[in-house]
C-alpha positions in Angstrom: 28.7 26.7 -61.4 29.5 24.2 -58.6 28.2 26.7 -56.0 25.0 27.1 -57.9 24.5 23.4 -58.1 25.1 23.0 -54.4 22.6 25.8 -53.8 19.9 24.1 -55.9 20.6 20.8 -54.2 20.4 22.4 -50.7 17.1 24.1 -51.5 15.6 20.9 -52.9 16.6 19.1 -49.7 15.0 21.9 -47.7 11.7 21.4 -49.6 12.0 17.6 -48.9 12.4 18.4 -45.2 9.3 20.6 -45.3 7.2 17.9 -47.0 8.4 15.3 -44.5 8.3 17.3 -41.3 5.8 20.1 -41.9 8.3 22.6 -40.5 12.0 23.4 -40.7 14.2 25.5 -38.3 17.1 27.5 -39.7 19.4 26.4 -36.9 18.8 22.7 -37.5 19.3 23.1 -41.3 22.5 25.0 -40.8 23.9 22.2 -38.7 22.7 19.5 -41.1 24.2 21.2 -44.2 27.2 22.6 -42.4 26.5 26.2 -43.5 25.8 29.4 -41.6 22.3 30.3 -40.4 22.5 33.4 -42.7 22.9 31.1 -45.7 19.8 29.1 -44.7 17.8 32.2 -44.1 18.8 33.4 -47.6 17.7 30.0 -49.0 14.3 30.4 -47.1 13.8 33.9 -48.4 14.4 32.7 -52.0 12.1 29.7 -51.6 9.4 32.0 -50.1 9.8 34.5 -52.9 9.2 31.6 -55.4 6.1 30.6 -53.5 7.6 27.3 -52.2 7.3 28.0 -48.5 6.2 30.5 -46.0 8.8 32.0 -43.7 8.1 32.1 -39.9 10.2 33.1 -37.0 13.3 30.8 -36.9 12.4 28.8 -40.0 9.7 28.0 -42.5 6.4 26.2 -43.0 4.8 24.6 -46.1 2.5 26.8 -48.2 -1.1 26.3 -47.3 -3.1 24.3 -49.9 -6.1 26.6 -49.7 -5.1 29.0 -52.5 -8.0 28.2 -54.9 -11.3 30.1 -55.1 -14.2 29.5 -52.7 -16.3 28.3 -55.6 -13.6 25.6 -56.4 -13.3 24.5 -52.8 -17.0 24.0 -52.2 -17.1 20.6 -53.8 -14.0 19.3 -52.1 -14.2 16.7 -49.2 -17.9 17.3 -48.5 -18.1 14.5 -45.9 -15.2 15.8 -43.8 -16.6 19.3 -43.9 -20.1 18.1 -42.9 -18.5 16.3 -39.9 -16.8 19.5 -38.9 -20.0 21.4 -39.3 -21.9 19.0 -37.1 -19.3 19.3 -34.3 -19.4 23.1 -34.6 -23.2 23.3 -33.9 -22.6 22.7 -30.2 -20.9 26.1 -30.0 -23.7 28.0 -31.7 -26.2 29.1 -29.0 -29.8 30.3 -29.6 -30.4 34.0 -29.4 -26.9 35.0 -30.2 -25.3 36.9 -33.0 -22.9 34.8 -35.1 -20.6 35.9 -37.9 -20.1 33.4 -40.7 -16.8 34.1 -42.4 -16.0 33.1 -46.0 -15.0 29.5 -46.3 -16.3 26.2 -47.7 -16.4 24.6 -44.3 -18.2 27.6 -43.0 -20.7 27.2 -45.8 -21.3 23.6 -44.6 -21.9 24.9 -41.1 -24.5 27.4 -42.3 -26.2 24.6 -44.2 -26.2 22.4 -41.1 -28.0 24.9 -38.9 -31.3 23.4 -37.6 -34.4 25.1 -39.0 -35.7 25.9 -35.5 -32.5 27.5 -34.2 -33.1 31.2 -33.7 -30.2 33.6 -34.0 -28.9 36.6 -35.8 -26.4 35.6 -38.5 -24.0 38.0 -40.2 -21.9 37.2 -43.3 -20.0 38.9 -46.1 -20.2 35.8 -48.3 -23.1 35.5 -50.9 -23.0 31.7 -50.9 -23.4 31.6 -47.2 -26.1 34.3 -47.2 -28.1 32.2 -49.7 -27.8 29.1 -47.4 -28.9 31.1 -44.4 -31.9 32.6 -46.3 -33.5 29.1 -46.2 -33.3 29.0 -42.3 -36.6 30.4 -40.9 -35.2 31.1 -37.5 -32.3 33.2 -38.8 -32.3 37.0 -38.9 -29.8 37.7 -41.6 -27.4 40.6 -42.0 -25.3 40.7 -45.1 -22.1 42.8 -45.2 -21.8 44.4 -48.7 -19.4 45.8 -51.1 -17.3 44.6 -54.0 -16.9 40.8 -54.0 -13.3 39.5 -54.1 -13.8 36.4 -56.4 -10.9 34.5 -54.9 -12.2 35.0 -51.4 -15.8 34.7 -52.4 -16.8 37.5 -50.2 -16.8 41.3 -49.7 -13.7 42.3 -47.8 -12.8 45.8 -49.0 -13.2 49.3 -47.4 -17.0 49.3 -47.3 -17.2 45.8 -45.8 -14.7 46.9 -43.2 -16.7 50.0 -42.3 -19.9 48.0 -42.0 -18.5 45.3 -39.8 -17.0 47.8 -37.3 -20.6 48.6 -36.1 -21.2 45.0 -35.1 -20.1 43.0 -32.0 -20.9 39.3 -32.7 -21.1 36.9 -29.8 -19.3 34.3 -31.9 -17.1 34.6 -35.0 -16.7 31.5 -37.1 -13.4 32.4 -38.7 -12.2 31.0 -42.1 -8.5 30.4 -42.5 -6.1 29.0 -45.2 -3.4 28.0 -42.8 -3.2 27.2 -39.1 0.0 26.9 -37.1 0.5 27.4 -33.3 3.4 29.9 -34.0 2.3 31.5 -37.3 -1.3 31.8 -36.2 -4.3 31.7 -38.5 -3.4 33.0 -41.9 -4.9 33.7 -45.4 -3.7 34.6 -48.9 -5.3 37.9 -49.5 -4.3 41.1 -47.6 -7.7 42.7 -47.5 -9.2 39.4 -46.4 -6.8 39.3 -43.5 -7.7 42.9 -42.5 -11.4 42.2 -42.6 -11.2 38.9 -40.7 -9.0 40.6 -38.0 -11.6 43.3 -37.5 -14.4 40.8 -37.0 -12.3 38.6 -34.7 -11.2 41.4 -32.5 -14.8 42.7 -32.3 -16.3 39.4 -31.3 -16.8 37.9 -27.8 -15.4 34.6 -28.9 -13.7 33.1 -32.0 -13.6 29.6 -33.4 -12.3 28.0 -36.5 -13.1 24.6 -38.1 -9.8 23.3 -39.5 -9.3 20.5 -42.0 -6.2 18.3 -41.6 -4.4 19.7 -44.7 -4.3 23.2 -43.1 -2.4 22.2 -40.0 1.2 23.3 -39.8 0.9 25.4 -42.9 1.0 29.1 -43.5 -0.3 31.7 -46.0 1.3 35.2 -46.4 -1.1 37.2 -44.2 -1.7 36.7 -40.5 -5.2 37.2 -39.2 -4.9 36.5 -35.5 -2.5 34.5 -33.2 -3.6 31.0 -32.4 -4.1 31.9 -28.8 -6.8 34.4 -29.7 -9.0 31.5 -30.8 -11.4 30.3 -28.2 -11.9 26.9 -29.8 -10.8 24.8 -32.8 -13.0 22.2 -34.4 -10.8 19.5 -35.9 -11.2 16.2 -37.8 -11.3 13.0 -35.9 -7.8 12.1 -37.0 -6.2 15.5 -36.7 -2.5 15.3 -36.0 -2.1 14.6 -32.3 1.1 16.6 -31.9 -0.4 19.8 -33.5 -3.6 19.4 -31.5 -1.6 19.0 -28.3 0.2 22.3 -28.8 -3.1 24.1 -29.2 -4.5 22.4 -26.0 -1.4 23.4 -24.1 -2.1 27.0 -25.1 -5.5 26.8 -23.5 -7.6 26.5 -26.7 -10.6 24.2 -26.5 -10.4 21.4 -29.0 -13.5 19.6 -30.4 -13.1 16.6 -32.6 -15.6 15.8 -35.4 -16.9 12.3 -35.7 -15.3 9.8 -38.0 -16.7 9.9 -41.5 -17.8 6.7 -43.2 -15.3 5.2 -45.6 
């Protein structure tokens, strides 16, 4: 009984460290609690199985907050997403082929495209396709198949077959979590597979990341952070996290500060 109580206390303390620091290392926790690293790794496995953290090499990260459906996320923080969208437009060049991945920020980017910008847009997301239909300069290609309601897009076998024939100049990738070590991650397995296909087939990849996704992880990795050409971040993105991406050679663009 005492051992169980100590186990619960230790795991609660680990969750406290995750909330405070955004990341924990097994070696540090083992020293702090005076237990073996194997004991800490077992704690982390149990916490991960309960959905309370995501394990990464050497430790754990908080679970990404982006686990709701796309339809639910569309109305969240519209000003911040609009600012990220405005900063992303500098990376979208006329005459290119651009893939718009599923995501509420990516929807804001599609909506922000100037009406006179001519390009070929590709998407697997009905909400984004509807926004792009209103852009007279856009030639639109829609990737089809069964829609995953949580993702808000087609990500299954047919969608994967269709996207293999395309080679976009730019992939605007959606992600649920972003960490320099864990990479860009998402919650759904097929979504990760589809995104990876698009990213690997594109000349360049960027992602627009809200602050709440930094130093978090979801279960399925899409690509390593270093495979991103650029990250679009909020004006007050955590400097330590941004610095690690810059050190890895990733271009960082800050959005303008939103009005209070």
